[in-house]
N, C-alpha and C positions, 0 to 999 in steps of 0.2 A: 526511459523507464529506468533503468540502475538508479538515479536517485531519489524516482517515488517509491523504488522498489525498498532501498536503504532506509527514507523513510518510516513505512510501516512495518518490516521487520523493530526499528528503532521503538515506535509506541509501542505493535506487538511487548517488547524485555520489554521497558515501561512497565507497561501496563499488565503485567499478564493474565491479569483476567475479568478482562476488560468484557462486556459478558453485550454482542448480539444478537437480541433477539426475530431482529427481522430488516424487508428488507431498509426500510427506509432511515432507519441507524445505519444500515448498512453506505446505505453512500452518504446521509452526511458524514459521517465518520471519515471514511476518503473524500469529500467533499476539503471539509477542514484539513486533511493531512495536507493534501495537493497545495490549496489554499497554501499553509503556511510556507508548506515546500517552497513553492509560486519567490512568495518573500524573501521568506529563505537567503537564497538564493538570485535573486537576483533574473529571475526567467516573469515570461508573459503567460500567465494563468491557462491560457488560449493556446497557448505552449501543448495542452495537454491534451489539448481538442483529437491528435492525432489517433495519443495515446487510448484512449477512449472510444473513441470508434473504430476502433478493431479487437473483433468483441471479443479475442483467444488473448488479448493481453492483461484486459478488461477481465475476463474470468482469471488470471491469473493475478491480477492487484486484489480482487475481490477473494480468494480463498487464502493469499497470506497476512487481508487481515483478520478475516471468520477464522481462518485451520492453525493457522502457525504459530505455537508457541514458545516458549523463554529460549528452550535448548534450542532450537534453529537458529536463532539469532546469537548463538552463540559462539556454534561449533561451527556458522556460516550452512549447513548443512541444510538447502533450499528444494532440494527436487527441482531446482529451472534449468537447465542446459539453454545456457547464450551462445545463441547462432551469429 
Protein backbone atom coordinates (compact mmCIF):
# COMPACT_ATOMS: atom_id res chain seq x y z
CA UNK A 1 0.00 0.00 0.00
CA UNK A 2 2.82 2.46 0.81
CA UNK A 3 4.35 2.12 -2.66
CA UNK A 4 1.11 2.92 -4.44
CA UNK A 5 0.36 5.80 -2.04
CA UNK A 6 3.75 7.32 -2.80
CA UNK A 7 3.21 6.88 -6.54
CA UNK A 8 -0.16 8.64 -6.34
CA UNK A 9 1.28 11.52 -4.33
CA UNK A 10 4.15 11.84 -6.77
CA UNK A 11 1.74 11.85 -9.72
CA UNK A 12 -0.24 14.65 -8.07
CA UNK A 13 3.02 16.51 -7.45
CA UNK A 14 3.94 16.22 -11.13
CA UNK A 15 0.44 17.15 -12.29
CA UNK A 16 -1.07 19.38 -9.59
CA UNK A 17 -3.85 20.55 -11.91
CA UNK A 18 -4.87 17.06 -13.02
CA UNK A 19 -8.62 17.11 -13.52
CA UNK A 20 -10.60 13.98 -12.88
CA UNK A 21 -14.18 14.71 -13.80
CA UNK A 22 -15.83 11.33 -13.52
CA UNK A 23 -15.47 7.90 -11.97
CA UNK A 24 -14.11 6.30 -15.14
CA UNK A 25 -11.27 8.84 -15.38
CA UNK A 26 -10.45 8.14 -11.75
CA UNK A 27 -10.33 4.38 -12.33
CA UNK A 28 -8.27 4.80 -15.51
CA UNK A 29 -5.73 7.06 -13.81
CA UNK A 30 -5.39 4.76 -10.80
CA UNK A 31 -4.99 1.76 -13.11
CA UNK A 32 -2.27 3.55 -15.09
CA UNK A 33 -0.40 4.40 -11.88
CA UNK A 34 -0.78 0.82 -10.62
CA UNK A 35 0.61 -0.59 -13.86
CA UNK A 36 3.57 1.79 -13.72
CA UNK A 37 4.30 0.88 -10.08
CA UNK A 38 4.01 -2.79 -10.99
CA UNK A 39 6.46 -2.48 -13.86
CA UNK A 40 8.96 -0.16 -12.14
CA UNK A 41 9.11 -2.23 -8.95
CA UNK A 42 8.79 -5.72 -10.42
CA UNK A 43 5.56 -6.29 -8.52
CA UNK A 44 2.95 -8.51 -10.12
CA UNK A 45 -0.07 -6.35 -10.95
CA UNK A 46 -2.23 -9.05 -9.38
CA UNK A 47 -0.63 -8.17 -6.03
CA UNK A 48 -2.71 -5.00 -6.03
CA UNK A 49 -5.93 -7.03 -6.04
CA UNK A 50 -5.73 -7.40 -2.27
CA UNK A 51 -5.51 -3.65 -1.84
CA UNK A 52 -8.45 -2.99 -4.14
CA UNK A 53 -10.61 -5.65 -2.49
CA UNK A 54 -10.51 -3.65 0.74
CA UNK A 55 -12.99 -0.81 0.29
CA UNK A 56 -11.32 1.36 2.95
CA UNK A 57 -7.92 1.17 1.26
CA UNK A 58 -9.48 1.79 -2.15
CA UNK A 59 -11.28 4.86 -0.81
CA UNK A 60 -8.02 6.20 0.61
CA UNK A 61 -6.26 5.76 -2.74
CA UNK A 62 -9.11 7.34 -4.70
CA UNK A 63 -9.15 10.30 -2.33
CA UNK A 64 -5.40 10.75 -2.63
CA UNK A 65 -5.63 10.82 -6.38
CA UNK A 66 -8.67 13.00 -6.53
CA UNK A 67 -8.20 15.53 -3.75
CA UNK A 68 -4.66 15.65 -2.39
CA UNK A 69 -2.70 18.63 -3.60
CA UNK A 70 0.92 19.44 -4.35
CA UNK A 71 1.63 20.94 -0.93
CA UNK A 72 0.67 17.75 0.87
CA UNK A 73 3.21 15.74 -1.12
CA UNK A 74 6.00 18.19 -0.36
CA UNK A 75 5.26 18.45 3.33
CA UNK A 76 4.42 14.79 3.84
CA UNK A 77 1.10 15.83 5.37
CA UNK A 78 -1.28 13.15 4.18
CA UNK A 79 -3.93 12.91 6.82
CA UNK A 80 -3.48 9.14 6.73
CA UNK A 81 -2.35 7.23 9.74
CA UNK A 82 -0.45 3.99 9.26
CA UNK A 83 -1.78 1.20 11.44
